N, C-alpha and C positions, 0 to 999 in steps of 0.2 A: 350823687348817684347811689341808689339803694342796692342792697345785696342781691335781691332777685334779678335785677336788671344786669348786674355784673355777671351773675351766673349764666344768664341767657346769652350775653355777648360772648363769653368764653366758650360756651357749648356751640354757639353758631360759628365761632372761629374754627373749631375743629371740623365741623361739617363743610364749611366753605373752603377749607384748606385741602380737603381730600382730592378733588380733581386736579388741583395745582400740583400736589405732591406726586400723583401718578404720572401726570404729563411731564413733570420735571425729571422724574426718574427715567421716563421713556427717552427724553432728550439726552440724559446722561449716558445711557447705554449706547445710543446711536452715535453721539458725538465723540465718545471715548474711542470708538472704532474708526473715527475719521469721517463719518457721514453726517453732515449738517442736516437737521430735520426741522425745517421751517413749517412743515405740514402737520405739526402737532394739533393745531387748531382744527384743521379740516378733518383729520382722523377722529378726533373727539366728537365733532359735530355729526359725522356720518355714523359713528358708533351710537351716539345718543338717539339718532333717528331710528336706527335698526333695532336698538333695544326696546324703545317705546312701541314701535310698530309690531314687532313680534310678540311682545308682552301683551299688547292690546288684543291681538288675535288669539293667542294661546292661553291667555290669562295665567302666564307663568313668568315670574321674574327671572328664573334661571334660564329659560329658553331665550329671553331677551338678552341676557348676558352673553350667552353663547353666540347669538346673532351679532351682537356688538363686536365681540372679539373677531369673529370671522370677517366682518366687513372691514374692520380696522387692519387686519392682516392682509386683506386684498389690496387696500391702498398702500400698505407698507411694501408689498411685493412690487407694485407699480413704481414706487419711489426707488426701491432697490434696483429694479431692472434699469431704470433711467440713469441712476447715478453711479451704480457699481458696474453693471454689465455693459451699458452703453457709454459710460464715462461722461454723462451729460452734466450740465450745471445743476448742482444740488439745490441751490436757492430757487432757481426757476422751477424745478420739479416740485418743490415744496409749496410754492405759491400756486402752481397749477392745481395741486391737490386741494388746497384751501378753497379755491374758486369753484372747482368741480363739486366738492362736497356741499358747499353752501347752496349752489343752484340745484343740484340733484335732489337734495333732501326736500326742498320746497316743491319741486315739480312732482316728485313721486308721492309726497304726502298729500298734495291736492288731488292727484289722480286716484289714489287708493281710498282716501277718507273723505275727500270733498269738504275739508274744513279750512281751506286757505293755507295749507301747508302744515297744519297742526295734526296731531294724532288724538284719538279719543282719550278722555281722562282715564287714568289707570286706577283700578281698585286695589285693595290691600294684597290680594294674592298675586297681583302682577307687579308688585313693588317690593323692594328690599326695605322692610320696616325697621324702626328702631328696636334695639335689643336692650332690655333692662337687666343689668347684671344683678343677680340675686344678692341681697344684703345692702347694696349701695343706696337703694331708694330710701332706706330707713335713715340715711345720714344726710338727706337733703336739707334739713333744717338745722343741722349742727354747724356752727361757725367753722370756717376753714375747711373742715372735712366735707362739709356740704358742697362747697365750691369744687373741691377735687372730685366729688362724686358726680356732679353735673358734667364735669369735663370728661370723665372716663366712661360713664354710663349713658345709655340712650342713643346710641349710634347704630347704623346698619352694619352688617357683616363686612361690606365692602370698605367701610371706613377703617375698621380694625385691620383689614388686610392691607390697606394702603400704608398705615403706620408700621406694620410688621415688615413690609417690603423695604423700608429704609435701612435698618441694620442688615437685612439679608443682602441688599445690593452693595452696601459698603463692604461687607465681608467677602462677597463673591468677586468684586473687582480688585480687592487687595490681597486675598488669601488663597484663591483657587487658581489652578493652572489655566482654566478657560478665561478667567478675568484678567490675569496677567498677560496672556497672549492678546486679548482684546485691546488692552491698553497699549501694548507694544505696536499693534497694527495702527493705532491712532497716532503714535509717535514716530515710528520708523517702519513702514510697511516693507521696505526693501530688505531689512534685516530679517523680518519674519518670513518673507518669501525665500530668502537664502537658506533658512533653517528647514525648508520643506513643508511649511504650513501654508495652507490656502488663505490668502488675504481676502479674496472674494467670499469664500465660505464663512470666515469669521465675521465679516461685515454684514453678510446676509443674516446671520444668526442674531447679530445685535439689532438690526433693523426689525426683525420679526419679534424680538423681545419688546422693542419699543411699540410695535403694533398691538401686542397683547395688553400692555399697560394703558395705551390710549383707549383700547376697547373697554377696559374696566372703568376708566375715567368717564367715558361717554355714557356707559350704562348707569354709573352712579348719578350723573347729572339728571338723566331723564326718568330713572326708576327709583331713586332714593331721595335725592335733593328736591326733585319735582315729581309731578304725577303725570308726566307725558312730555311730548316734544313740542316745542314752539320754535319759530324761525330764529336763527342766530342765537340760540340759547347758551352757547358756550361763552359768548360775550367777551372774547379776547383772552380767555384763560390760557390758551396755548402760547400766546405771546408773553403773558405774565410769567408762565413757567420758564420760557426761554430767558427772560430777564433774571429770574431767580437763579437759574443755572449759571449764568455768566457771573452774577454777584457772588455765588457760592464757589466760583473758580472750579467748576466741574467736580464737585465733591458731594457725597450723599448727605452727610449730616448738616453741613451749612445750608444745603438746598432745602432741607426740612425747615430750618429756622426762617429762611427767607419766605417760604410758602406760608408759614404760620403768620408772618407779618402781613402778607397780602390778605390772608383770610381775616385777620383781625380788623384791617381797615374796611373790608367789605361788611363785616359783622357789626362794626360800630356805626356804620352809616345810618341805619334805620333809627336807632335811638337818638342820634344827633340831629335828625331832621326836625326843624321847628325850634331848636334850642337857640339861645342867644349867647354871644361871646362879646363881652364889653358893651352890652346893651344893643348889639347889632345881631339881627337874626341871621343864622348861617344859611346861605342858599342851598336848596336841595341839590342843585347841579354841582356845586362845589363838593358836597359830600360824596356824590356818586362818582366824581372824577378822581378821588383820592388814590384808589389803587392804580389807575392808569398814569396819574401824575408820578407816583412812586416808580412805576416802570420806566418812565422817561428819565427820571433822576438817576436811577440805578444804572441804566445803560449809558447815560452821559458821563456819570462819575466814575464808573468802574470798568467800562469796556476796554479802556486803555490800560488798566492795571491788571486785569485778569489775563491769565496766560492759557489759551486754549491748546488742545493737543496739536502738535506741530503739523500733522498731516490732515487736520480737520478741513473738510471742504475740497480736498485735492483728490481727484480720481487717480487710481494707481494703474500704471502701465508696466507690465512685466518686461524687464530688459531681456533682449534676445542674445 
C-alpha cells in the first residue's frame, strides 16, 4: 500500500470519526446522569435533515448548524419529558424518536423539495469546507511529517470542535462541580436529592447537552461530510456510538479511541474493495459490514464486563 493511499485513509478516518465522537460524547453526558439515550441515531438524522434543508434555503452553513441544534434539542426535550418528568421507559422513548425522525425527514423532504426525501445539493457557502492550516500543506510530501500533516490539516471547523470537546468533556465530568453532581445523579440520585439538588434539573441539563452534540453531529454529516441530505444517511452511527460508549466503560478518552477504530474500518473499506486476500477477492459486502460486525463483537464481548452508572435507565421517584 503506497504512502498517498495511507495518508488518504488516515485523513478519512478523522473525518468519519467525527459524528461518532460527537454522538458518543452525547451518550456519555446523558447516561452519566442516568438517562439512557437510544435515540442518538434519530436525533442525528433529524439534525442532518434540518441542517441541509435550512442551508439549502439560506445558503448559510451556520444557519443550517443552528437549525440542526434546535431540532435536536426539541427531540431531546421530548425524550427528557417522557423519561424524566413522566418516568417512562427510556429505551422505548429512544426507539420512538428514531422511528419518528426517520419517517419525518423523508416525508418533509419530499414535500418541501420534491426529490424523494433528498435535499438539493449544497454549494460551498452552504457547507463547512475543509480548512488548510497554514504551513502544513508544505509538509505533505515529507515522509512521516507529511502523514501527520494530512491527519491534522484539511478538516472542517466542526471536526476540530469535536476533537476539542473530548478533553473538555473529560475535564468537566471529573473536575467541575456540575460534572461531579451529574455523575452522582447517575450513581445515587437519592443522595443528591437529600443534599437539596434537583435530580430532574441535572438530568434535563445532561439531556440538553446531548441534544446540542447530536445537532452538531448531524450538521457535520450533511453539510461537511456530504453535500446534502439523503434518506437514512446516518447509517447506524448512533448505534455505533453507543457500542463505543459501552466499550469505553462510559469514559471520554477511551470513547475517542473506540470511535477512531470505527472510523478507520469505514475509511479502509473503499481501498480494500476489489483487493485479493490469498488469491480470493474480498466481497464488497464484507468490507461494508466490518464496522457493524465490530459493533456486534464489542457489545457481545464487553457489555457484561462494562459497568454502567448504577441508576442508568431507572426513573427517579422522590421519597415522600
